[in-house]
N, C-alpha and C positions, 0 to 999 in steps of 0.2 A: 419461561422462555422469554427473553427480551425481544420487543419487536423493533424491527429497524425503522428509521424514522426518515431516510432517504431511500429513492428508487436505486436499486444497484443494476448495472451493466454487466451482462456475460462479456468481457473483454478482456484480451490478453495484451497488457501493456509490459514493455522492459521496465524493470526498476532495479534501479542500483541501491542497495540498503548498506548504510555505516552505523555502525555503535559499539556497545561494548556486552560481551557476553555474559554468561552466569558466573564465569571464571574470572572477570575483571580484564579479559583480553580484547583488544579491537579487533575489528572484523570488517570486512567490506564484502558483498556477496552480488553477484548479477543473479535476478531470478524474474519473474513475471506474474502479473497478476491474473487471479481466476473472474475475478469481478472488482468493480470500482462503482462509488458513490460520490457525492459531493464529499462527505465527512469520512470516508474510509474506504479500505480496499481488503481483499483477501488475495495472500500469496501462497506459492508454493516453496518452501525453502529446506535446505539440507540442515539449517540452524535450529538447535533449541533453543528458542528463545522464549524466556519466562515472562509471564504477564507480569506488565509495567516496564518492561525493557524500552526505553527511549531510544528513538531511530532519526538518522537522516535519510531522506529520501530522495533519488534523483529520478525522475519517470519521465521515459522518452516516449514521445507520442506524435503522431502525424497531425499536421496543422495544415488546412487549405492556403496555398500560395508558397508553401517550404517544400523543397525537395528533399531537404536531410530532415531527419528526427529532431524534436525540439525538445529541450531540458526545461522540465518543471522542478524546481525545488521545494521541498517541503520538510515537514517534521511530522514522526507519530508516534502512537506509543501501543504496545503490543497489548490486547484487549483479550483475546484468547488465543490458545494454540491447541492444536491435536496432534498426536502421531500418527501417522499412516503405516499401513504395514510394509511399505518399500523403504522405510527407514527415514523418509523425509517428513515435513509437517507442514500443516496447514496453519497459516497464521491469519488473525483477523486484527487489523490496524486501524486505529481510530486516528485521523488526521488531526493534529493539532497546531499545525502551521498553517500557511496559506491554502487555498482549497483550489481545485480546479476552476479556471476560470471558464471553462465550457457549462458549469453546473450553477454559476452564480446566480441565475435566474429561476432556478428550480423553484417551484411552488408558488410565483408571484402570477398576479392576473395579468392577462394581454391587455 
């Protein structure tokens, strides 16, 4: 089993996914994370996304000093996908675009 390189936080962030499914059809879905780290996240989705699927991601999050949710745009690639008994999927995504600014100092010395 592959060991994670970064600490994950159990947090539900709203995420809008865009990409092309296994049939070559474009999709857009609003979902949420179940955990996040600087370099990836796990989401729940109704889409059957094969490993290797490239995604555009818009992550909406609260930022101190802002009333509304702030949009963070990045890209990712599906690294694993598991079907769930309810018909949905748990998908592990590696972030290949910009990483969360909140996590850019992770692992650095004070």
